[in-house]
C-alpha positions in Angstrom: 0.1 -0.4 0.0 1.4 3.0 -1.4 2.0 6.0 1.8 1.8 9.8 1.8 4.4 10.9 3.6 3.4 14.3 5.3 6.6 16.4 7.0 5.3 19.6 8.6 6.7 22.0 10.6 7.8 25.5 10.7 9.6 27.3 7.9 13.6 26.4 8.1 13.0 23.6 10.3 14.7 21.4 7.5 11.2 19.9 6.3 13.2 19.9 2.7 16.0 18.3 3.8 14.8 15.1 5.3 12.9 15.0 2.8 14.8 14.9 -0.4 17.2 12.1 1.8 13.6 10.1 2.4 13.1 9.9 -1.1 16.4 9.0 -1.7 16.6 6.1 0.4 13.3 5.3 -0.8 13.1 5.0 -4.7 10.5 5.7 -6.5 9.4 8.2 -4.1 8.2 11.8 -5.6 9.5 14.5 -3.2 6.7 16.4 -3.5 8.4 19.6 -2.2 5.8 22.2 -3.4 7.9 25.3 -2.9 9.8 24.3 -6.1 6.2 24.1 -8.7 6.3 28.6 -7.1 8.4 29.5 -9.7 7.4 27.3 -12.6 4.0 30.0 -12.5 4.1 33.0 -14.1 4.4 36.2 -12.4 5.3 34.7 -8.9 7.7 37.2 -7.7 4.5 39.6 -7.9 3.2 40.3 -4.3 0.1 40.5 -5.7 0.0 36.6 -7.4 -0.7 34.2 -4.9 0.8 31.4 -6.3 0.1 28.9 -3.5 -3.5 29.1 -4.2 -2.2 28.0 -7.7 1.1 25.3 -6.7 -0.9 23.9 -3.8 -3.8 22.5 -6.6 -1.0 21.3 -8.4 0.9 19.1 -6.1 -2.5 17.8 -4.8 -3.0 16.6 -8.4 0.9 15.2 -9.0 0.4 13.7 -4.9 -2.9 12.3 -6.4 -1.5 10.6 -9.8 1.9 9.3 -7.6 0.0 7.3 -5.0 -2.3 6.3 -7.6 0.4 4.5 -9.4 1.3 2.5 -6.0 3.9 4.4 -4.6 5.4 6.4 -2.2 5.2 10.3 -1.6 6.5 12.7 0.4 5.7 16.3 1.1 7.7 18.9 3.4 4.9 21.8 3.3 3.9 23.8 6.4 0.3 23.1 6.3 -0.8 25.1 9.7 -4.7 25.2 9.0 -6.6 21.3 10.4 -8.2 21.9 6.5 -5.5 21.8 4.6 -3.7 19.1 6.3 -7.0 16.6 5.8 -7.3 17.6 2.1 -4.2 15.8 1.8 -5.0 13.2 4.3 -8.3 12.8 2.0 -6.3 12.1 -1.5 -4.3 9.6 0.3 -7.5 7.9 1.5 -9.1 8.5 -2.5 -6.2 7.0 -3.5 -6.0 3.8 -1.3 -3.1 5.2 0.5 -2.1 5.1 4.3 -1.1 8.4 5.4 1.1 9.4 8.1 1.9 12.9 9.4 5.5 13.7 10.9 5.8 17.6 12.6 9.7 18.6 12.7 9.3 21.0 16.0 12.2 22.8 17.9 11.2 25.8 20.6 9.4 29.1 19.2 11.9 31.0 19.7 14.6 28.6 18.6 12.4 28.2 15.4 12.3 31.7 14.2 16.1 31.9 14.2 16.4 29.0 12.0 14.1 30.4 9.4 16.4 33.8 9.8 20.0 31.6 9.8 18.4 29.3 7.2 20.7 30.3 4.0 19.1 28.6 0.8 20.2 31.1 -1.9 17.6 29.7 -4.2 15.5 32.7 -6.3 12.3 31.1 -4.0 13.5 31.6 -0.6 14.5 34.8 -1.6 11.3 36.1 -2.4 10.0 33.7 0.3 12.3 36.1 2.6 11.6 39.3 1.4 7.4 38.3 1.6 7.7 37.0 5.8 9.9 40.5 5.7 6.6 42.1 4.6 4.1 40.4 6.6 5.8 41.3 9.9 9.1 38.8 9.8 9.7 37.3 13.8 6.2 37.9 14.6 4.7 36.7 11.4 7.0 33.3 12.4 5.6 33.6 15.3 2.3 33.7 14.6 2.8 30.2 12.1 4.7 28.3 14.8 1.3 28.5 16.7 -1.2 28.1 14.5 0.4 24.6 13.8 0.5 24.4 17.3 -3.1 24.4 17.6 -3.1 21.8 14.4 -0.6 19.1 15.7 -3.4 19.4 19.5 -6.2 18.8 16.9 -4.1 16.0 15.1 -3.9 12.7 17.4 -2.5 10.9 14.8 1.0 12.9 13.9 3.9 12.0 16.1 6.2 14.9 16.3 10.2 14.9 16.1 13.0 17.3 17.7 14.9 18.7 14.5 18.5 19.2 15.9 19.7 22.0 14.2 22.6 21.5 11.9 22.6 17.7 12.6 20.5 15.7 9.6 21.3 12.6 9.9 20.1 12.3 14.1 16.8 13.5 12.3 16.3 11.1 10.5 17.2 8.6 12.4 14.8 10.2 14.9 12.1 10.6 12.4 12.8 6.9 11.5 12.4 5.7 15.2 8.7 7.5 15.5 7.6 6.3 12.2 8.3 2.7 13.5 6.8 3.1 16.4 3.4 5.0 15.3 
């Protein structure tokens, strides 16, 4: 049975890094990093253009197609609204797949600092930094963190894994242990 593994967590916590590693170590798994879809949409740099509204449905279609073909998907995506998590869970179940949910966390202040320290200079992340700054910077990131915690509280099947800064293999091992235990 295929699996949709959702890696949730605040920006800069290591979702994309762990997702790439997971896909590399699980051949055939689609690393569905929706952030890489944004630059494929014309006008994505325009602050008035909400590419999330366009990229997320593309991600859902990709997930459904890959799962429907009997293959696993790993989704590194902050989903801080319950309805967004439930939408991907529904897609997994509609395709006869299992939905696994892991939330990568650090304490609030450390998570915010990790976003600021992230050194990914791709055009998308440079754009994302500007958007976060325009929306309030650290205060905005704190609000996102709080919304994520509310989702975690509502999702009794979500497994929380502490993301250790600069310790990718250690965090990856914790992810594997958490999935094996639940």
